VEXDREN-2710 file (C-alpha; in Angstrom, 1 decimal):
% VEXDREN-2710
k/r/px/py/pz
1/MET/0.3/0.1/0.4
2/GLU/1.1/3.8/-0.7
3/LYS/2.3/5.5/2.5
4/LEU/0.6/8.9/3.2
5/HIS/3.6/11.7/4.5
6/ILE/2.5/14.5/7.1
7/ILE/4.8/17.1/6.9
8/GLY/3.8/18.9/10.6
9/GLY/3.4/17.1/13.8
10/GLY/1.3/19.6/15.8
11/MET/-2.6/19.0/16.2
12/ALA/-3.4/18.4/13.2
13/GLY/-0.5/16.6/11.9
14/SER/-0.7/14.2/15.0
15/GLU/-4.3/13.7/14.5
16/ALA/-4.4/13.0/11.3
17/ALA/-1.7/10.3/11.3
18/TRP/-3.6/8.8/13.9
19/GLN/-6.7/8.8/12.1
20/ALA/-4.1/7.3/8.9
21/ALA/-2.9/4.5/11.2
22/GLU/-5.3/3.4/12.7
23/ALA/-7.6/2.8/9.0
24/GLY/-4.5/0.5/7.8
25/VAL/-2.7/3.0/6.2
26/PRO/1.3/3.5/6.7
27/VAL/2.2/7.3/7.7
28/VAL/5.2/9.2/7.4
29/LEU/5.0/11.9/9.6
30/HIS/7.7/14.7/9.0
31/GLU/8.5/17.3/11.9
32/MET/11.4/19.7/11.8
33/ARG/11.6/20.1/15.5
34/PRO/13.6/20.1/17.7
35/SER/16.8/20.7/15.3
36/LEU/15.0/23.4/14.0
37/GLY/12.7/25.6/16.2
38/THR/10.3/28.1/16.5
39/PHE/9.7/31.3/18.0
40/ALA/6.8/29.8/20.3
41/HIS/7.7/25.8/20.8
42/ARG/10.1/24.9/23.6
43/THR/10.4/20.6/22.6
44/GLY/10.5/18.7/19.7
45/ASP/7.2/16.5/21.1
46/PHE/4.0/15.6/19.2
47/ALA/1.0/18.2/19.5
48/GLU/2.9/21.0/21.7
49/MET/0.3/23.2/22.7
50/VAL/2.1/27.0/22.9
51/CYS/-0.5/29.6/23.1
52/SER/-3.5/28.5/25.2
53/ASN/-3.9/25.8/27.4
54/SER/-7.2/25.0/27.0
55/PHE/-9.8/23.6/24.6
56/ARG/-12.6/26.2/25.3
57/SER/-16.3/25.3/26.6
58/ASP/-16.4/21.1/27.1
59/ASP/-20.5/21.6/26.6
60/ASP/-21.6/19.4/23.7
61/GLU/-25.1/20.7/24.2
62/ARG/-25.7/24.2/23.3
63/ASN/-21.9/24.7/22.7
64/ALA/-20.4/24.7/19.1
65/VAL/-16.8/23.6/20.4
66/GLY/-18.5/21.6/23.0
67/LEU/-19.9/19.6/20.2
68/LEU/-17.3/19.8/17.6
69/HIS/-14.9/18.0/21.5
70/TRP/-18.2/15.4/20.8
71/GLU/-17.4/14.1/17.2
72/MET/-13.6/13.5/17.5
73/GLN/-14.1/11.7/20.2
74/ALA/-16.7/9.9/18.4
75/ALA/-14.4/9.2/15.8
76/GLY/-11.5/8.1/17.8
77/GLY/-9.8/10.9/17.7
78/LEU/-6.5/11.0/19.5
79/ILE/-6.2/14.7/20.6
80/MET/-9.4/14.1/22.4
81/GLU/-8.6/10.9/24.2
82/MET/-5.2/12.2/25.2
83/ALA/-7.0/15.7/26.2
84/ARG/-9.4/14.3/28.8
85/ARG/-6.8/11.6/29.9
86/HIS/-4.6/15.0/31.4
87/ARG/-7.7/17.7/32.1
88/LEU/-7.2/19.8/34.3
89/PRO/-10.3/21.8/36.8
90/ALA/-11.4/24.8/34.7
91/GLY/-15.2/25.2/35.7
92/GLY/-16.9/24.6/32.4
93/ALA/-13.5/24.6/29.7
94/LEU/-11.3/21.7/28.9
95/ALA/-7.8/22.4/30.0
96/VAL/-4.3/20.5/30.3
97/ASP/-1.8/19.6/31.5
98/ARG/-0.1/20.4/28.0
99/ASP/3.6/19.0/29.1
100/ALA/2.1/15.5/30.2
101/PHE/-0.8/15.9/27.5
102/SER/1.5/16.4/24.3
103/ALA/3.9/14.0/25.6
104/SER/1.6/11.4/26.2
105/VAL/0.7/12.1/22.3
106/THR/4.0/11.6/21.3
107/GLU/4.3/7.9/22.9
108/ARG/1.3/7.0/21.1
109/LEU/2.1/8.0/17.5
110/ARG/5.8/7.1/18.5
111/ALA/4.7/3.3/19.6
112/HIS/1.7/2.9/16.6
113/PRO/3.5/-0.2/14.5
114/MET/2.0/1.6/10.9
115/ILE/3.9/5.3/12.2
116/SER/7.1/5.9/10.7
117/PHE/9.1/9.5/11.3
118/ALA/11.1/11.8/9.5
119/PRO/12.7/14.0/11.5
120/GLY/14.1/17.6/9.4
121/GLU/12.7/20.3/7.5
122/ILE/10.7/19.9/4.3
123/ARG/11.6/22.9/1.9
124/ALA/9.4/21.8/-1.3
125/LEU/6.2/20.6/-2.2
126/PRO/6.4/17.2/-3.3
127/GLU/5.7/16.2/-7.1
128/ASP/4.2/12.7/-5.9
129/GLY/3.1/10.5/-3.6
130/HIS/0.0/11.7/-1.1
131/TRP/1.0/14.4/1.1
132/ILE/-0.9/16.0/3.6
133/ILE/0.7/19.5/4.8
134/ALA/-0.3/20.5/8.5
135/THR/2.9/23.1/9.0
136/GLY/0.5/25.6/11.1
137/PRO/1.0/28.6/12.3
138/LEU/4.7/28.2/12.2
139/THR/5.3/27.3/8.9
140/SER/8.9/27.4/8.2
141/GLY/10.1/30.1/5.7
142/ALA/11.1/28.3/2.7
143/LEU/8.0/26.0/2.9
144/ALA/5.8/29.2/3.5
145/GLU/7.8/30.0/0.1
146/ALA/7.1/27.1/-1.9
147/ILE/3.1/27.0/-1.0
148/ARG/3.1/31.3/-2.0
149/ALA/4.8/30.2/-5.6
150/GLU/2.5/27.4/-6.0
151/THR/-0.2/29.7/-4.9
152/GLY/0.5/32.7/-7.1
153/ALA/-1.1/34.1/-4.1
154/ASP/0.2/36.6/-1.9
155/SER/0.7/34.8/2.5
156/LEU/-2.6/35.3/3.5
157/ALA/-0.9/36.1/7.8
158/PHE/-2.2/37.7/10.8
159/PHE/-0.6/38.0/14.6
160/ASP/-1.0/35.2/17.4
161/ALA/-0.1/36.7/20.5
162/ILE/1.0/33.9/23.6
163/ALA/0.1/35.1/27.1
164/PRO/2.4/35.0/29.8
165/ILE/2.7/31.4/32.6
166/VAL/3.2/32.7/36.3
167/TYR/4.6/30.3/39.4
168/ALA/1.6/29.4/41.8
169/GLU/3.8/29.8/44.5
170/SER/4.6/33.6/43.9
171/VAL/1.1/34.3/43.9
172/ASP/-0.5/36.3/47.2
173/MET/-3.2/34.8/48.1
174/SER/-4.3/36.1/50.6
175/VAL/-5.2/39.2/47.7
176/ALA/-6.1/36.4/45.9
177/TRP/-8.8/33.8/46.1
178/ARG/-9.9/30.7/44.4
179/GLN/-13.3/30.9/42.4
180/SER/-14.7/29.7/38.8
181/ARG/-17.1/32.7/37.6
182/TYR/-20.0/31.8/38.9
183/ASP/-18.9/28.8/40.9
184/LYS/-19.6/26.7/37.6
185/GLY/-18.2/23.2/37.7
186/GLU/-19.8/20.0/39.3
187/THR/-17.3/19.2/41.9
188/GLU/-15.8/22.0/44.8
189/GLU/-12.2/21.3/42.5
190/GLU/-13.8/22.6/39.7
191/GLN/-15.7/25.6/41.0
192/LYS/-12.7/26.9/42.6
193/ALA/-10.5/26.1/39.5
194/TYR/-8.8/29.9/38.6
195/LEU/-6.8/32.0/40.9
196/ASN/-8.7/35.7/41.0
197/CYS/-6.9/39.0/41.5
198/PRO/-9.5/42.1/42.3
199/MET/-8.1/45.6/41.4
200/THR/-9.8/48.7/42.1
201/ARG/-11.1/51.6/39.8
202/GLU/-7.9/53.0/40.6
203/GLN/-6.0/50.1/40.4
204/TYR/-7.5/49.2/37.2
205/GLU/-7.0/53.3/35.5
206/ALA/-3.0/53.2/36.5
207/PHE/-2.9/49.6/35.0
208/ILE/-4.2/51.0/31.8
209/ASP/-2.3/53.5/31.9
210/ALA/0.6/51.9/32.3
211/LEU/-0.1/49.2/29.6
212/LEU/-0.5/51.6/27.0
213/ALA/2.5/53.3/27.6
214/ALA/4.9/50.2/27.6
215/GLU/7.2/49.3/25.4
216/LYS/6.0/46.9/22.2
217/THR/7.3/44.4/19.7
218/GLU/6.3/45.6/15.9
219/PHE/6.9/43.8/12.9
220/HIS/7.6/45.6/9.5
221/GLU/5.0/43.4/8.4
222/GLY/2.8/45.2/10.6
223/GLU/1.0/47.1/8.0
224/THR/-0.7/44.4/5.9
225/ALA/-1.3/41.4/8.9
226/GLY/-3.7/42.3/11.4
227/TYR/-4.9/40.5/14.6
228/PHE/-7.1/37.6/15.0
229/ASP/-10.2/39.2/16.9
230/GLY/-10.0/35.9/19.4
231/CYS/-6.7/36.0/20.2
232/LEU/-5.9/40.1/20.7
233/PRO/-3.3/41.3/23.0
234/ILE/-4.4/43.0/25.7
235/GLU/-2.6/46.1/24.7
236/VAL/-4.6/46.0/21.8
237/MET/-8.0/45.4/23.6
238/ALA/-7.2/49.0/25.9
239/GLU/-6.6/51.0/22.7
240/ARG/-10.0/49.8/21.7
241/GLY/-11.1/52.2/24.9
242/ARG/-10.2/52.1/28.2
243/GLU/-12.9/50.2/29.3
244/THR/-12.6/47.1/27.0
245/LEU/-10.8/44.6/29.1
246/ARG/-12.8/45.5/32.2
247/PHE/-15.8/43.5/29.7
248/GLY/-13.7/41.0/28.4
249/PRO/-11.1/39.1/30.3
250/MET/-11.0/41.3/33.2
251/LYS/-15.0/41.2/34.0
252/PRO/-15.2/41.4/37.9
253/VAL/-18.4/39.6/37.2
254/GLY/-19.8/36.1/39.0
255/LEU/-16.8/36.0/41.6
256/THR/-17.0/37.0/45.1
257/ASN/-13.7/38.4/46.4
258/GLU/-13.5/35.3/49.7
259/HIS/-11.4/38.1/51.5
260/ASP/-13.8/41.2/51.7
261/PRO/-17.1/39.4/50.4
262/GLU/-19.1/42.8/50.4
263/THR/-16.3/44.5/48.5
264/LYS/-17.6/44.1/44.6
265/ALA/-14.2/44.2/42.4
266/TYR/-14.1/46.7/39.7
267/ALA/-11.8/44.6/37.4
268/VAL/-10.8/40.6/38.2
269/VAL/-7.7/39.0/36.8
270/GLN/-8.0/35.5/36.0
271/LEU/-5.1/33.0/36.2
272/ARG/-5.9/28.8/35.0
273/ARG/-4.1/26.0/36.2
274/ASP/-1.0/25.5/33.6
275/ASN/0.3/21.9/35.3
276/ALA/-1.3/18.4/36.9
277/LEU/0.6/19.9/39.5
278/GLY/-0.7/22.9/40.0
279/THR/3.1/24.4/40.4
280/LEU/1.9/26.6/37.0
281/TYR/-0.9/29.2/36.2
282/ASN/-1.5/31.6/33.1
283/ILE/-3.3/34.4/32.6
284/VAL/-6.2/34.1/31.3
285/GLY/-7.3/36.3/27.8
286/PHE/-3.1/38.1/28.8
287/GLN/-2.0/37.4/25.7
288/THR/0.4/40.4/24.4
289/LYS/3.1/41.7/22.7
290/MET/4.7/43.8/25.8
291/LYS/8.5/43.5/25.5
292/TYR/10.0/41.2/28.4
293/GLY/10.9/43.9/30.5
294/ALA/8.0/45.5/30.1
295/GLN/6.0/42.9/30.9
296/THR/7.5/42.1/34.5
297/ALA/6.8/45.7/35.4
298/VAL/3.3/45.9/33.9
299/PHE/2.3/42.3/35.3
300/LYS/3.2/43.0/38.5
301/MET/0.8/46.2/39.2
302/ILE/-2.0/43.3/39.4
303/PRO/-3.0/43.0/43.2
304/GLY/-1.2/39.4/44.3
305/LEU/1.3/39.1/41.5
306/GLU/3.8/42.4/42.9
307/ASN/6.0/39.2/43.8
308/ALA/5.4/37.1/41.0
309/SER/8.1/34.9/39.4
310/PHE/7.4/34.1/35.4
311/ALA/7.9/30.6/34.3
312/ARG/7.5/31.9/30.8
313/LEU/6.0/35.6/29.0
314/GLY/3.8/36.5/26.3
315/GLY/5.0/36.8/23.5
316/ILE/3.5/37.4/19.7
317/HIS/4.2/35.8/16.2
318/ARG/3.3/35.9/12.6
319/ASN/0.6/33.3/11.8
320/THR/-0.1/32.2/7.9
321/PHE/-2.7/30.9/6.7
322/ILE/-4.1/29.9/3.0
323/ASN/-6.9/31.5/1.0
324/SER/-8.8/27.7/1.3
325/PRO/-12.3/28.6/-0.5
326/THR/-10.5/29.6/-3.9
327/LEU/-7.2/26.8/-3.4
328/LEU/-9.0/23.5/-1.8
329/ASP/-11.3/21.2/-3.4
330/ASP/-13.8/19.8/-0.5
331/ARG/-11.9/16.8/0.1
332/MET/-8.9/19.4/1.6
333/ARG/-7.3/19.1/-1.7
334/LEU/-4.9/21.5/-3.6
335/LYS/-6.6/22.5/-6.7
336/SER/-3.6/22.4/-8.2
337/ARG/-2.0/19.5/-7.6
338/PRO/-4.4/17.5/-5.5
339/ASN/-1.9/14.9/-4.3
340/ILE/-1.6/17.6/-1.8
341/ARG/-3.9/17.9/1.3
342/PHE/-4.0/20.9/3.6
343/ALA/-5.0/20.9/7.3
344/GLY/-5.3/22.1/10.6
345/GLN/-4.5/25.9/11.3
346/ILE/-2.7/27.1/8.0
347/THR/-6.3/26.4/6.5
348/GLY/-8.1/29.3/8.2
349/VAL/-9.6/27.5/11.1
350/GLU/-8.7/29.0/14.3
351/GLY/-8.2/27.0/17.6
352/TYR/-6.5/23.8/19.1
353/VAL/-9.9/22.0/18.6
354/GLU/-10.6/23.4/15.1
355/SER/-6.7/22.7/13.7
356/ALA/-7.6/19.2/15.1
357/ALA/-10.9/18.6/13.8
358/MET/-9.5/19.7/10.0
359/GLY/-6.3/16.8/10.7
360/LEU/-8.9/14.3/11.2
361/LEU/-10.8/15.1/8.1
362/ALA/-7.8/15.1/5.8
363/GLY/-5.9/12.0/7.4
364/ARG/-9.7/9.9/6.6
365/MET/-9.6/11.6/3.3
366/ALA/-6.4/10.9/2.9
367/ALA/-6.4/7.1/3.7
368/ALA/-9.8/6.2/2.5
369/GLU/-8.1/7.7/-1.1
370/ILE/-4.9/5.5/-0.9
371/LYS/-7.3/2.1/-0.5
372/GLY/-9.7/3.5/-3.4
373/GLN/-12.3/4.6/-2.1
374/ASP/-13.9/7.9/-1.6
375/LEU/-14.9/9.6/1.7
376/PRO/-16.8/12.8/1.4
377/PRO/-16.7/15.8/3.7
378/PRO/-19.6/15.4/7.1
379/PRO/-22.6/17.1/6.0
380/ALA/-22.7/21.2/6.7
381/ASP/-25.2/20.5/10.3
382/THR/-22.0/19.1/11.4
383/ALA/-19.7/21.2/13.4
384/MET/-16.8/19.4/11.6
385/GLY/-18.8/19.7/8.1
386/ALA/-19.8/23.5/8.9
387/LEU/-16.0/23.9/9.1
388/ILE/-14.8/22.1/6.0
389/THR/-17.7/23.7/4.3
390/HIS/-16.8/27.4/5.5
391/ILE/-13.0/26.9/4.3
392/THR/-13.4/24.7/0.8
393/GLY/-16.4/27.8/-0.4
394/GLY/-18.7/29.5/1.9
395/ALA/-16.4/31.9/3.2
396/GLU/-16.4/35.1/0.8
397/ALA/-12.5/34.4/-0.4
398/LYS/-12.2/38.3/-0.8
399/THR/-12.6/38.5/2.9
400/PHE/-12.0/35.0/4.4
401/GLN/-10.4/35.4/7.5
402/PRO/-9.6/32.9/10.2
403/MET/-12.3/31.4/12.0
404/ASN/-13.4/29.2/15.0
405/VAL/-15.8/27.1/15.0
406/ASN/-19.2/28.8/15.9
407/PHE/-23.4/27.7/15.1
408/GLY/-23.4/30.7/12.7
409/LEU/-21.4/28.2/10.3
410/PHE/-24.3/25.9/10.8
411/PRO/-27.5/25.9/8.1
412/PRO/-30.2/27.4/10.6
413/ILE/-32.6/25.7/12.5
414/ASP/-36.3/25.2/11.2
415/ALA/-38.1/26.9/14.2
416/LYS/-41.2/24.9/14.2
417/GLY/-43.8/25.9/16.0
418/GLY/-43.0/29.7/16.4
419/ARG/-39.5/30.8/18.2
420/ARG/-36.8/29.3/20.2
421/GLY/-34.8/30.3/23.1
422/ARG/-31.6/30.4/22.4
423/LYS/-30.8/27.7/24.4
424/ASP/-33.0/25.7/23.1
425/ARG/-32.0/26.7/19.8
426/TYR/-28.8/25.8/20.4
427/LYS/-29.8/22.3/21.6
428/ALA/-31.8/21.6/18.4
429/TYR/-28.1/22.1/16.4
430/THR/-26.3/19.5/18.7
431/ASP/-28.7/17.0/18.7
432/ARG/-29.0/17.2/15.0
433/ALA/-25.8/17.6/14.4
434/LYS/-24.6/14.6/16.4
435/ASP/-27.5/12.1/14.2
436/ALA/-25.5/13.8/11.0
437/PHE/-22.3/12.9/12.3
438/THR/-23.1/9.1/13.8
439/GLU/-24.5/8.6/10.2
440/TRP/-22.0/10.1/7.8
441/LEU/-19.2/7.4/10.3
442/GLY/-21.3/4.9/9.8
END
């Protein structure tokens, strides 16, 4: 049987390799790390999480990304299996111990008898054979140039930012307290999954002043590359209005300060556990492009973090993606070179889950083709189907931008018998999707 070659061992590449190998197709996984590193990665492990440790909401009845979790698990997804094995308390979100997660994905892939490995950088588009390019936002310069030359299009790009990580022992717990927003979670551990640092109005205003005045990292390509709205640096949010952060990642609602229950905080900074030991916490929503020295000074203005020690500071990197609506067919193949498929974030989906889901589809479709079969995409009223429909023709090519999964991508629900409430409507979306996805799997 012909082999399937996969370039990139991130979320999408790892999932694609697993799906194809489980279908009985021999896989060669090409990964340039650790011999050639990137700005964001720290190891050579597969599926290394660099931006966050959260897969977002795990509600599969009323949330589109939770539904995507369900579909990936139903399809035997390796990423979801390992995420659940290494999950951390995070209220209603699915957060994981990122090191243990990527180590376990790596272990499972290396133990699979149908998967072999070819370390090193791929610098050109392959002429023949079956290939999946799943190189993600940090595609190497040489391969990105080869893709650009083949597609004849200018590189599409935006900037992604990374939030800092704090050592838990350096957080002042006489100021901070443990609580999930609205006490969300079934267990006490889930209900107290976050650390919360309160701010008065005066402290908030001083923080915003310092944030706006801090020295930032800038890029020459900044004139042509914007930011993904779902991952904006906090400085960019603050520039949009002084109250923007207070209605975003620093909103104080659903929280009661156990040290001073009668006083309502003007703003609250939340930290989410980053590893199983509980020794590391990341600052939620605090992606930043501040220079390192400025970060430590500004973030230590947060009450409870005055003496914080940072395991990792934030940063910003350029994220490359292709104009999938014009370049890919509905089997995720490059129209000009059908032997090459694209998967993951480079296709214009945004988020760990969405990237892995596109890897899952690409791996299954490529395996089917190698075995002489044709696998159509899932129906558009499933989460995976809605995403692949969007990126391979549903989106407007001229204004194509990265997209998270959301119910706006799904065909509308027929509101029989009158209007549905939002919760009932979302439940109807997920019920319909689960039936359709189950049928597609069969």
